py3Dmol code that shows the C-alpha trace and the ligand (Angstrom):
import py3Dmol

protein = """\
ATOM      1  CA  MET A   1       0.000   0.000   0.000  1.00  0.00           C
ATOM      2  CA  LYS A   2       1.300   3.433  -0.961  1.00  0.00           C
ATOM      3  CA  ARG A   3       1.240   6.194   1.686  1.00  0.00           C
ATOM      4  CA  CYS A   4       1.017   9.734   0.323  1.00  0.00           C
ATOM      5  CA  ILE A   5       1.271  12.913   2.361  1.00  0.00           C
ATOM      6  CA  GLU A   6       1.589  15.447  -0.433  1.00  0.00           C
ATOM      7  CA  VAL A   7      -1.321  16.353  -2.699  1.00  0.00           C
ATOM      8  CA  ALA A   8       1.010  16.122  -5.718  1.00  0.00           C
ATOM      9  CA  ASP A   9       1.993  12.537  -4.817  1.00  0.00           C
ATOM     10  CA  ILE A  10      -1.516  11.105  -4.498  1.00  0.00           C
ATOM     11  CA  ARG A  11      -2.549  13.010  -7.621  1.00  0.00           C
ATOM     12  CA  GLU A  12       0.350  11.526  -9.590  1.00  0.00           C
ATOM     13  CA  CYS A  13      -0.412   8.034  -8.264  1.00  0.00           C
ATOM     14  CA  CYS A  14      -4.073   8.307  -9.343  1.00  0.00           C
ATOM     15  CA  GLN A  15      -3.166   9.806 -12.731  1.00  0.00           C
ATOM     16  CA  ALA A  16      -0.800   6.881 -13.389  1.00  0.00           C
ATOM     17  CA  TRP A  17      -3.601   4.414 -12.634  1.00  0.00           C
ATOM     18  CA  ARG A  18      -5.983   6.279 -14.899  1.00  0.00           C
ATOM     19  CA  ARG A  19      -3.437   6.274 -17.734  1.00  0.00           C
ATOM     20  CA  ARG A  20      -3.453   2.461 -17.418  1.00  0.00           C
ATOM     21  CA  GLY A  21      -7.256   2.464 -17.724  1.00  0.00           C
ATOM     22  CA  LEU A  22      -7.823   1.552 -14.061  1.00  0.00           C
ATOM     23  CA  SER A  23     -10.865   2.854 -12.195  1.00  0.00           C
ATOM     24  CA  ILE A  24     -10.577   4.394  -8.714  1.00  0.00           C
ATOM     25  CA  ALA A  25     -12.793   4.286  -5.627  1.00  0.00           C
ATOM     26  CA  LEU A  26     -12.313   6.807  -2.803  1.00  0.00           C
ATOM     27  CA  VAL A  27     -13.220   6.278   0.853  1.00  0.00           C
ATOM     28  CA  PRO A  28     -12.928   9.588   2.749  1.00  0.00           C
ATOM     29  CA  THR A  29     -12.301   9.078   6.501  1.00  0.00           C
ATOM     30  CA  MET A  30     -11.003  10.800   9.597  1.00  0.00           C
ATOM     31  CA  GLY A  31      -9.222   7.623  10.702  1.00  0.00           C
ATOM     32  CA  PHE A  32      -9.227   5.596  13.932  1.00  0.00           C
ATOM     33  CA  PHE A  33     -10.651   2.735  11.948  1.00  0.00           C
ATOM     34  CA  HIS A  34     -13.290   0.316  13.176  1.00  0.00           C
ATOM     35  CA  ASP A  35     -15.275  -2.342  11.338  1.00  0.00           C
ATOM     36  CA  GLY A  36     -17.552   0.330   9.864  1.00  0.00           C
ATOM     37  CA  HIS A  37     -14.583   1.893   8.037  1.00  0.00           C
ATOM     38  CA  LEU A  38     -13.338  -1.535   6.960  1.00  0.00           C
ATOM     39  CA  ALA A  39     -16.776  -2.309   5.495  1.00  0.00           C
ATOM     40  CA  LEU A  40     -16.514   0.905   3.413  1.00  0.00           C
ATOM     41  CA  MET A  41     -13.082  -0.181   2.173  1.00  0.00           C
ATOM     42  CA  ARG A  42     -14.266  -3.708   1.327  1.00  0.00           C
ATOM     43  CA  ARG A  43     -17.240  -2.254  -0.540  1.00  0.00           C
ATOM     44  CA  ALA A  44     -14.932   0.125  -2.426  1.00  0.00           C
ATOM     45  CA  LYS A  45     -12.831  -2.835  -3.565  1.00  0.00           C
ATOM     46  CA  THR A  46     -15.870  -4.348  -5.260  1.00  0.00           C
ATOM     47  CA  LEU A  47     -16.527  -1.103  -7.144  1.00  0.00           C
ATOM     48  CA  ALA A  48     -13.203  -0.173  -8.747  1.00  0.00           C
ATOM     49  CA  ASP A  49      -9.745  -1.460  -9.704  1.00  0.00           C
ATOM     50  CA  ARG A  50      -7.934   0.678  -7.140  1.00  0.00           C
ATOM     51  CA  VAL A  51      -9.001   1.976  -3.695  1.00  0.00           C
ATOM     52  CA  VAL A  52      -7.770   5.223  -2.152  1.00  0.00           C
ATOM     53  CA  VAL A  53      -8.568   5.944   1.501  1.00  0.00           C
ATOM     54  CA  SER A  54      -8.078   9.480   2.747  1.00  0.00           C
ATOM     55  CA  LEU A  55      -7.322   9.901   6.437  1.00  0.00           C
ATOM     56  CA  PHE A  56      -7.610  13.519   7.522  1.00  0.00           C
ATOM     57  CA  VAL A  57      -9.074  14.971  10.693  1.00  0.00           C
ATOM     58  CA  ASN A  58     -10.546  17.974   8.964  1.00  0.00           C
ATOM     59  CA  PRO A  59     -10.255  21.023  11.254  1.00  0.00           C
ATOM     60  CA  ILE A  60     -12.787  23.138   9.383  1.00  0.00           C
ATOM     61  CA  GLN A  61     -15.678  20.783  10.186  1.00  0.00           C
ATOM     62  CA  PHE A  62     -15.152  21.124  13.956  1.00  0.00           C
ATOM     63  CA  GLY A  63     -16.675  23.954  15.982  1.00  0.00           C
ATOM     64  CA  PRO A  64     -14.527  25.926  18.442  1.00  0.00           C
ATOM     65  CA  LYS A  65     -15.802  23.910  21.438  1.00  0.00           C
ATOM     66  CA  GLU A  66     -15.696  20.505  19.716  1.00  0.00           C
ATOM     67  CA  ASP A  67     -13.268  17.600  20.003  1.00  0.00           C
ATOM     68  CA  LEU A  68     -10.715  18.428  17.276  1.00  0.00           C
ATOM     69  CA  ALA A  69      -7.720  18.251  19.647  1.00  0.00           C
ATOM     70  CA  SER A  70      -8.861  15.046  21.361  1.00  0.00           C
ATOM     71  CA  TYR A  71     -10.209  13.255  18.274  1.00  0.00           C
ATOM     72  CA  PRO A  72      -8.715   9.721  18.496  1.00  0.00           C
ATOM     73  CA  ARG A  73      -5.763   9.101  16.204  1.00  0.00           C
ATOM     74  CA  ASP A  74      -3.546   6.049  15.576  1.00  0.00           C
ATOM     75  CA  LEU A  75      -1.893   6.285  12.194  1.00  0.00           C
ATOM     76  CA  GLU A  76       0.228   3.137  12.391  1.00  0.00           C
ATOM     77  CA  ARG A  77      -2.716   0.943  13.438  1.00  0.00           C
ATOM     78  CA  ASP A  78      -4.925   2.532  10.752  1.00  0.00           C
ATOM     79  CA  SER A  79      -2.241   2.012   8.152  1.00  0.00           C
ATOM     80  CA  ALA A  80      -1.927  -1.691   9.001  1.00  0.00           C
ATOM     81  CA  LEU A  81      -5.716  -2.155   8.935  1.00  0.00           C
ATOM     82  CA  ALA A  82      -6.060  -0.377   5.582  1.00  0.00           C
ATOM     83  CA  ALA A  83      -3.251  -2.459   4.060  1.00  0.00           C
ATOM     84  CA  ALA A  84      -4.870  -5.662   5.361  1.00  0.00           C
ATOM     85  CA  ALA A  85      -8.199  -4.547   3.842  1.00  0.00           C
ATOM     86  CA  GLY A  86      -6.493  -4.347   0.433  1.00  0.00           C
ATOM     87  CA  VAL A  87      -6.378  -0.546   0.140  1.00  0.00           C
ATOM     88  CA  ASP A  88      -3.995   0.564  -2.606  1.00  0.00           C
ATOM     89  CA  ALA A  89      -3.164   4.066  -1.367  1.00  0.00           C
ATOM     90  CA  LEU A  90      -3.621   5.901   1.914  1.00  0.00           C
ATOM     91  CA  PHE A  91      -3.696   9.683   1.574  1.00  0.00           C
ATOM     92  CA  ILE A  92      -2.735  11.326   4.866  1.00  0.00           C
ATOM     93  CA  PRO A  93      -2.284  15.023   4.182  1.00  0.00           C
ATOM     94  CA  THR A  94      -1.191  17.580   6.759  1.00  0.00           C
ATOM     95  CA  VAL A  95      -3.465  20.491   7.608  1.00  0.00           C
ATOM     96  CA  SER A  96      -1.126  22.869   5.790  1.00  0.00           C
ATOM     97  CA  ALA A  97      -1.173  20.662   2.675  1.00  0.00           C
ATOM     98  CA  MET A  98      -4.985  20.902   2.590  1.00  0.00           C
ATOM     99  CA  TYR A  99      -5.402  24.476   3.814  1.00  0.00           C
ATOM    100  CA  GLY A 100      -2.321  26.403   2.832  1.00  0.00           C
ATOM    101  CA  ASP A 101      -1.586  30.061   3.507  1.00  0.00           C
ATOM    102  CA  GLY A 102      -4.411  32.312   2.421  1.00  0.00           C
ATOM    103  CA  PHE A 103      -6.993  29.531   2.111  1.00  0.00           C
ATOM    104  CA  GLU A 104     -10.441  31.131   2.124  1.00  0.00           C
ATOM    105  CA  THR A 105     -12.748  29.420  -0.371  1.00  0.00           C
ATOM    106  CA  LYS A 106     -15.535  27.193   0.947  1.00  0.00           C
ATOM    107  CA  VAL A 107     -18.538  25.265  -0.266  1.00  0.00           C
ATOM    108  CA  VAL A 108     -21.610  26.805   1.376  1.00  0.00           C
ATOM    109  CA  LEU A 109     -24.664  24.596   1.732  1.00  0.00           C
ATOM    110  CA  GLY A 110     -28.332  25.387   1.497  1.00  0.00           C
ATOM    111  CA  ALA A 111     -31.205  24.035   3.580  1.00  0.00           C
ATOM    112  CA  LEU A 112     -29.925  20.433   3.749  1.00  0.00           C
ATOM    113  CA  GLY A 113     -27.050  21.548   5.945  1.00  0.00           C
ATOM    114  CA  GLN A 114     -29.084  23.641   8.375  1.00  0.00           C
ATOM    115  CA  GLY A 115     -31.350  21.234  10.276  1.00  0.00           C
ATOM    116  CA  LEU A 116     -30.626  18.169  12.458  1.00  0.00           C
ATOM    117  CA  CYS A 117     -26.851  18.058  13.127  1.00  0.00           C
ATOM    118  CA  GLY A 118     -26.418  21.351  11.255  1.00  0.00           C
ATOM    119  CA  ALA A 119     -28.555  23.149  13.851  1.00  0.00           C
ATOM    120  CA  SER A 120     -26.168  22.436  16.731  1.00  0.00           C
ATOM    121  CA  ARG A 121     -22.989  22.366  14.628  1.00  0.00           C
ATOM    122  CA  PRO A 122     -23.090  25.593  12.588  1.00  0.00           C
ATOM    123  CA  GLY A 123     -20.688  25.465   9.650  1.00  0.00           C
ATOM    124  CA  HIS A 124     -19.976  21.754  10.160  1.00  0.00           C
ATOM    125  CA  PHE A 125     -21.402  20.604   6.841  1.00  0.00           C
ATOM    126  CA  ASP A 126     -19.796  23.486   4.935  1.00  0.00           C
ATOM    127  CA  GLY A 127     -16.503  22.141   6.288  1.00  0.00           C
ATOM    128  CA  VAL A 128     -17.389  18.589   5.270  1.00  0.00           C
ATOM    129  CA  ALA A 129     -18.521  19.650   1.780  1.00  0.00           C
ATOM    130  CA  THR A 130     -15.355  21.725   1.313  1.00  0.00           C
ATOM    131  CA  VAL A 131     -12.932  18.948   2.236  1.00  0.00           C
ATOM    132  CA  VAL A 132     -14.882  16.364   0.244  1.00  0.00           C
ATOM    133  CA  THR A 133     -14.806  18.680  -2.787  1.00  0.00           C
ATOM    134  CA  LYS A 134     -11.041  19.000  -2.446  1.00  0.00           C
ATOM    135  CA  LEU A 135     -10.648  15.222  -2.129  1.00  0.00           C
ATOM    136  CA  PHE A 136     -12.828  14.663  -5.197  1.00  0.00           C
ATOM    137  CA  HIS A 137     -10.642  17.090  -7.178  1.00  0.00           C
ATOM    138  CA  ILE A 138      -7.368  15.638  -5.917  1.00  0.00           C
ATOM    139  CA  VAL A 139      -8.187  11.943  -6.378  1.00  0.00           C
ATOM    140  CA  ALA A 140     -10.752  12.301  -9.208  1.00  0.00           C
ATOM    141  CA  PRO A 141     -12.390   8.977  -8.285  1.00  0.00           C
ATOM    142  CA  ASP A 142     -14.987   7.154 -10.380  1.00  0.00           C
ATOM    143  CA  VAL A 143     -16.895   6.304  -7.230  1.00  0.00           C
ATOM    144  CA  ALA A 144     -16.823   7.375  -3.567  1.00  0.00           C
ATOM    145  CA  VAL A 145     -18.197   5.384  -0.640  1.00  0.00           C
ATOM    146  CA  PHE A 146     -19.842   6.937   2.437  1.00  0.00           C
ATOM    147  CA  GLY A 147     -21.472   5.341   5.478  1.00  0.00           C
ATOM    148  CA  GLU A 148     -25.189   5.634   6.189  1.00  0.00           C
ATOM    149  CA  LYS A 149     -24.652   6.446   9.882  1.00  0.00           C
ATOM    150  CA  ASP A 150     -23.999  10.068   8.849  1.00  0.00           C
ATOM    151  CA  PHE A 151     -27.111  10.038   6.704  1.00  0.00           C
ATOM    152  CA  GLN A 152     -27.363  13.852   6.618  1.00  0.00           C
ATOM    153  CA  GLN A 153     -23.774  14.029   5.371  1.00  0.00           C
ATOM    154  CA  LEU A 154     -24.619  11.414   2.745  1.00  0.00           C
ATOM    155  CA  ALA A 155     -27.677  13.379   1.548  1.00  0.00           C
ATOM    156  CA  ILE A 156     -25.593  16.563   1.397  1.00  0.00           C
ATOM    157  CA  ILE A 157     -22.806  14.926  -0.609  1.00  0.00           C
ATOM    158  CA  ARG A 158     -25.308  13.444  -3.062  1.00  0.00           C
ATOM    159  CA  ARG A 159     -26.935  16.872  -3.480  1.00  0.00           C
ATOM    160  CA  MET A 160     -23.557  18.560  -3.921  1.00  0.00           C
ATOM    161  CA  VAL A 161     -22.424  16.028  -6.529  1.00  0.00           C
ATOM    162  CA  ALA A 162     -25.616  16.654  -8.518  1.00  0.00           C
ATOM    163  CA  ASP A 163     -25.594  20.436  -8.049  1.00  0.00           C
ATOM    164  CA  LEU A 164     -21.900  20.956  -8.862  1.00  0.00           C
ATOM    165  CA  ASP A 165     -21.689  18.353 -11.670  1.00  0.00           C
ATOM    166  CA  PHE A 166     -19.048  16.127 -10.133  1.00  0.00           C
ATOM    167  CA  ASN A 167     -18.390  13.259 -12.494  1.00  0.00           C
ATOM    168  CA  LEU A 168     -18.542  10.375 -10.021  1.00  0.00           C
ATOM    169  CA  ARG A 169     -20.948   7.979  -8.388  1.00  0.00           C
ATOM    170  CA  ILE A 170     -21.777   8.033  -4.674  1.00  0.00           C
ATOM    171  CA  VAL A 171     -22.353   4.651  -3.064  1.00  0.00           C
ATOM    172  CA  SER A 172     -23.614   4.246   0.498  1.00  0.00           C
ATOM    173  CA  GLN A 173     -22.838   1.471   2.925  1.00  0.00           C
ATOM    174  CA  PRO A 174     -25.237   0.374   5.710  1.00  0.00           C
ATOM    175  CA  ILE A 175     -24.420   1.090   9.352  1.00  0.00           C
ATOM    176  CA  VAL A 176     -22.182  -1.480  11.037  1.00  0.00           C
ATOM    177  CA  ARG A 177     -23.248  -2.205  14.625  1.00  0.00           C
ATOM    178  CA  GLU A 178     -21.620  -3.780  17.660  1.00  0.00           C
ATOM    179  CA  SER A 179     -23.219  -7.089  18.721  1.00  0.00           C
ATOM    180  CA  ASP A 180     -25.483  -5.197  21.165  1.00  0.00           C
ATOM    181  CA  GLY A 181     -26.700  -2.798  18.481  1.00  0.00           C
ATOM    182  CA  LEU A 182     -24.594   0.310  19.149  1.00  0.00           C
ATOM    183  CA  ALA A 183     -23.564   1.880  15.835  1.00  0.00           C
ATOM    184  CA  MET A 184     -19.791   1.774  15.424  1.00  0.00           C
ATOM    185  CA  SER A 185     -18.125   5.159  15.774  1.00  0.00           C
ATOM    186  CA  SER A 186     -14.624   6.396  16.559  1.00  0.00           C
ATOM    187  CA  ARG A 187     -16.284   8.540  19.243  1.00  0.00           C
ATOM    188  CA  ASN A 188     -17.546   5.458  21.148  1.00  0.00           C
ATOM    189  CA  THR A 189     -14.053   5.339  22.679  1.00  0.00           C
ATOM    190  CA  TYR A 190     -14.963   8.488  24.677  1.00  0.00           C
ATOM    191  CA  LEU A 191     -17.660   6.570  26.634  1.00  0.00           C
ATOM    192  CA  THR A 192     -17.041   5.291  30.157  1.00  0.00           C
ATOM    193  CA  THR A 193     -17.824   1.595  30.793  1.00  0.00           C
ATOM    194  CA  GLU A 194     -21.217   2.503  32.299  1.00  0.00           C
ATOM    195  CA  GLU A 195     -22.065   4.927  29.479  1.00  0.00           C
ATOM    196  CA  ARG A 196     -21.043   2.328  26.897  1.00  0.00           C
ATOM    197  CA  GLN A 197     -23.441  -0.207  28.432  1.00  0.00           C
ATOM    198  CA  ALA A 198     -26.281   2.304  28.593  1.00  0.00           C
ATOM    199  CA  ALA A 199     -25.610   3.527  25.024  1.00  0.00           C
ATOM    200  CA  THR A 200     -27.516   0.530  23.637  1.00  0.00           C
ATOM    201  CA  CYS A 201     -30.598   2.648  24.446  1.00  0.00           C
ATOM    202  CA  LEU A 202     -30.149   4.415  21.087  1.00  0.00           C
ATOM    203  CA  TYR A 203     -30.533   1.180  19.150  1.00  0.00           C
ATOM    204  CA  ARG A 204     -33.382  -0.005  21.383  1.00  0.00           C
ATOM    205  CA  ALA A 205     -35.150   3.317  20.761  1.00  0.00           C
ATOM    206  CA  LEU A 206     -34.819   2.860  16.989  1.00  0.00           C
ATOM    207  CA  VAL A 207     -36.315  -0.638  17.246  1.00  0.00           C
ATOM    208  CA  LEU A 208     -39.126   0.719  19.435  1.00  0.00           C
ATOM    209  CA  ALA A 209     -39.852   3.457  16.875  1.00  0.00           C
ATOM    210  CA  LYS A 210     -40.041   0.862  14.088  1.00  0.00           C
ATOM    211  CA  THR A 211     -42.456  -1.281  16.091  1.00  0.00           C
ATOM    212  CA  MET A 212     -44.664   1.736  16.762  1.00  0.00           C
ATOM    213  CA  ALA A 213     -44.616   2.884  13.128  1.00  0.00           C
ATOM    214  CA  GLN A 214     -45.632  -0.515  11.816  1.00  0.00           C
ATOM    215  CA  ARG A 215     -48.733  -0.857  14.009  1.00  0.00           C
ATOM    216  CA  ASP A 216     -52.041  -1.036  12.140  1.00  0.00           C
ATOM    217  CA  GLU A 217     -53.025   2.297  13.572  1.00  0.00           C
ATOM    218  CA  ARG A 218     -50.104   4.497  12.581  1.00  0.00           C
ATOM    219  CA  PRO A 219     -48.908   6.895  15.282  1.00  0.00           C
ATOM    220  CA  THR A 220     -48.020  10.510  14.576  1.00  0.00           C
ATOM    221  CA  ALA A 221     -44.384  11.486  14.136  1.00  0.00           C
ATOM    222  CA  ALA A 222     -44.691  13.499  17.350  1.00  0.00           C
ATOM    223  CA  ALA A 223     -45.812  10.414  19.307  1.00  0.00           C
ATOM    224  CA  ILE A 224     -42.848   8.381  18.039  1.00  0.00           C
ATOM    225  CA  GLU A 225     -40.430  11.205  18.794  1.00  0.00           C
ATOM    226  CA  ARG A 226     -41.792  11.640  22.334  1.00  0.00           C
ATOM    227  CA  THR A 227     -41.561   7.905  23.119  1.00  0.00           C
ATOM    228  CA  VAL A 228     -38.022   7.686  21.750  1.00  0.00           C
ATOM    229  CA  ARG A 229     -36.881  10.763  23.678  1.00  0.00           C
ATOM    230  CA  ASP A 230     -38.372   9.469  26.945  1.00  0.00           C
ATOM    231  CA  SER A 231     -36.870   5.997  26.531  1.00  0.00           C
ATOM    232  CA  ILE A 232     -33.372   7.418  25.961  1.00  0.00           C
ATOM    233  CA  GLU A 233     -33.528  10.073  28.667  1.00  0.00           C
ATOM    234  CA  GLU A 234     -34.433   7.418  31.278  1.00  0.00           C
ATOM    235  CA  ASN A 235     -30.685   6.752  31.256  1.00  0.00           C
ATOM    236  CA  ALA A 236     -28.741   9.042  33.589  1.00  0.00           C
ATOM    237  CA  GLY A 237     -26.574  11.501  31.671  1.00  0.00           C
ATOM    238  CA  PHE A 238     -28.266  10.890  28.300  1.00  0.00           C
ATOM    239  CA  THR A 239     -29.849  13.974  26.696  1.00  0.00           C
ATOM    240  CA  VAL A 240     -31.563  13.840  23.327  1.00  0.00           C
ATOM    241  CA  GLU A 241     -30.431  16.668  21.065  1.00  0.00           C
ATOM    242  CA  TYR A 242     -32.900  15.598  18.434  1.00  0.00           C
ATOM    243  CA  ALA A 243     -35.101  12.577  17.766  1.00  0.00           C
ATOM    244  CA  THR A 244     -36.818  13.451  14.523  1.00  0.00           C
ATOM    245  CA  VAL A 245     -38.813  11.508  11.971  1.00  0.00           C
ATOM    246  CA  VAL A 246     -37.758  12.840   8.577  1.00  0.00           C
ATOM    247  CA  ASP A 247     -38.369  12.157   4.923  1.00  0.00           C
ATOM    248  CA  ARG A 248     -35.224  10.236   3.956  1.00  0.00           C
ATOM    249  CA  ALA A 249     -34.727  12.151   0.683  1.00  0.00           C
ATOM    250  CA  SER A 250     -35.461  15.749   1.661  1.00  0.00           C
ATOM    251  CA  LEU A 251     -34.594  15.416   5.394  1.00  0.00           C
ATOM    252  CA  ALA A 252     -37.664  17.562   6.072  1.00  0.00           C
ATOM    253  CA  PRO A 253     -39.711  16.601   9.163  1.00  0.00           C
ATOM    254  CA  ALA A 254     -42.189  13.931   8.069  1.00  0.00           C
ATOM    255  CA  ALA A 255     -45.782  15.093   7.641  1.00  0.00           C
ATOM    256  CA  LYS A 256     -47.054  11.504   7.977  1.00  0.00           C
ATOM    257  CA  ILE A 257     -45.581   8.113   8.788  1.00  0.00           C
ATOM    258  CA  ASP A 258     -44.889   6.132   5.617  1.00  0.00           C
ATOM    259  CA  GLU A 259     -42.244   4.014   3.835  1.00  0.00           C
ATOM    260  CA  ASN A 260     -40.053   7.082   3.182  1.00  0.00           C
ATOM    261  CA  CYS A 261     -39.583   7.892   6.862  1.00  0.00           C
ATOM    262  CA  LEU A 262     -36.393   7.585   8.810  1.00  0.00           C
ATOM    263  CA  LEU A 263     -35.851   8.282  12.496  1.00  0.00           C
ATOM    264  CA  ALA A 264     -32.710  10.332  13.104  1.00  0.00           C
ATOM    265  CA  LEU A 265     -31.112  10.628  16.518  1.00  0.00           C
ATOM    266  CA  ALA A 266     -28.409  12.750  18.117  1.00  0.00           C
ATOM    267  CA  VAL A 267     -27.769  12.160  21.800  1.00  0.00           C
ATOM    268  CA  ARG A 268     -25.366  13.811  24.211  1.00  0.00           C
ATOM    269  CA  VAL A 269     -23.836  11.546  26.830  1.00  0.00           C
ATOM    270  CA  GLY A 270     -22.404  12.979  30.030  1.00  0.00           C
ATOM    271  CA  GLY A 271     -22.272  16.393  28.377  1.00  0.00           C
ATOM    272  CA  ARG A 272     -19.064  15.350  26.544  1.00  0.00           C
ATOM    273  CA  VAL A 273     -19.910  12.756  23.907  1.00  0.00           C
ATOM    274  CA  ARG A 274     -22.285  13.173  21.018  1.00  0.00           C
ATOM    275  CA  LEU A 275     -23.635  10.023  19.364  1.00  0.00           C
ATOM    276  CA  ILE A 276     -25.725   9.853  16.203  1.00  0.00           C
ATOM    277  CA  ASP A 277     -27.756   6.993  14.759  1.00  0.00           C
ATOM    278  CA  ASN A 278     -30.686   6.455  12.436  1.00  0.00           C
ATOM    279  CA  ALA A 279     -32.921   3.792  10.960  1.00  0.00           C
ATOM    280  CA  PRO A 280     -35.707   3.668   8.393  1.00  0.00           C
ATOM    281  CA  LEU A 281     -39.084   3.073  10.028  1.00  0.00           C
ATOM    282  CA  PHE A 282     -39.962   0.420   7.450  1.00  0.00           C
ATOM    283  CA  GLY A 283     -37.826  -2.241   5.796  1.00  0.00           C
TER     284      GLY A 283
END
"""
ligand_1 = """\
10
LIG
O -17.504 11.122 7.785
C -16.346 11.545 8.004
O -15.501 10.853 8.576
C -15.974 12.946 7.575
O -17.026 13.832 7.761
C -15.435 13.017 6.139
C -16.483 12.620 5.122
C -14.217 12.117 6.005
C -15.002 14.457 5.807
O -14.011 14.891 6.679
"""
view = py3Dmol.view(width=600, height=400)
view.addModel(protein, "pdb")
view.setStyle({"model": 0}, {"cartoon": {"style": "trace"}})
view.addModel(ligand_1, "xyz")
view.setStyle({"model": 1}, {"stick": {}})
view.zoomTo()
view.show()
């Protein structure tokens, strides 16, 4: 596996592959790999001749009070895992390589970036869209793979690719869960043992919401949201930031419960950790 730090090096590597007629899949990540990341890499391998994984903790998608400094990092472990997963090149740029002196141009999102996570993380999705745009330009992949856990991010990237005429395909990969249902996340490492045990309440709440939605007499979105919120907040230290039934395409709050609905969750644990999860209410 090739390891590239400089933009020029990964660009040259990808151009050489393209000259040989090889297709390229990109998996953008912030590292500290778990099985969810490895599933993205394995999926990417089925989609193209060569797989590039970018590993960059992108400072411009973190707010001033967020966990940029403490975000978990382990480059050597990540590198070994990526190589074992069959990744062809790992792109690990420095902050100055991505945002050099005088950097000031950003992708600014519309309504899709404002609600849900965007409401409590102003500017977050502009930062995501900006770095993803740069990665798309640098690597010029045929296809890019994103996880469904960050479903708002996924919807935003799809919108951006359509709106800005990027010439690539976006493929999504289902959420990978621990055996007790907790969605895998690099941020799970912030949880104490007790919080980790209690954190299964997010998954249980999603299952509860599904059961409610599929009853013969359909509940209102508000009833589902209230039940979910109460069931999570029974756990000491767990505060629901949002529990919202949305239309999975537009991300707008659902007017009625139907096959297009998805329940999206963001929960703060112990005031320090923020977990997100989601599940469709049907299927
Ligand atoms: O999902 C992530 O890990 C990040 O938001 C991404 C897409 C790599 C951009 O920094």
